[in-house]
C-alpha positions, 0 to 999 in steps of 0.5 A: 240523512243518507240512503241506506244504499249509500251507507252500505256502499260506504261500509263496504268500501271502508271494509276493503280499505281496512282489510288492505291496510292490515296487509300493508301494516303486516308487510311494513312490520316485517320490512322493518325487520320485526318478526311476527309470530304466528300468534301475533299475525293471527291476532290482527282484527279489524272493525268498521264503525258507523255513525247513524244518520251520517256518512261517517264510516271508520276502520280500526285495526287491533291486535287481539290480546296485545295491549 
């Protein structure tokens, strides 16, 4: 079992990395010559998934309302 403090720190780090990844993803799409509309740009979401009792944290990026 891991401490609450370690789990919190891992979650905060995963959130920071995932938020950065959203920005990199948007830039990579634009570099590929794909124009992102305002609605599509505003549809990026992310969530942090934790597994209780273990050091397991994942960041997931979604495009809200798009497939």
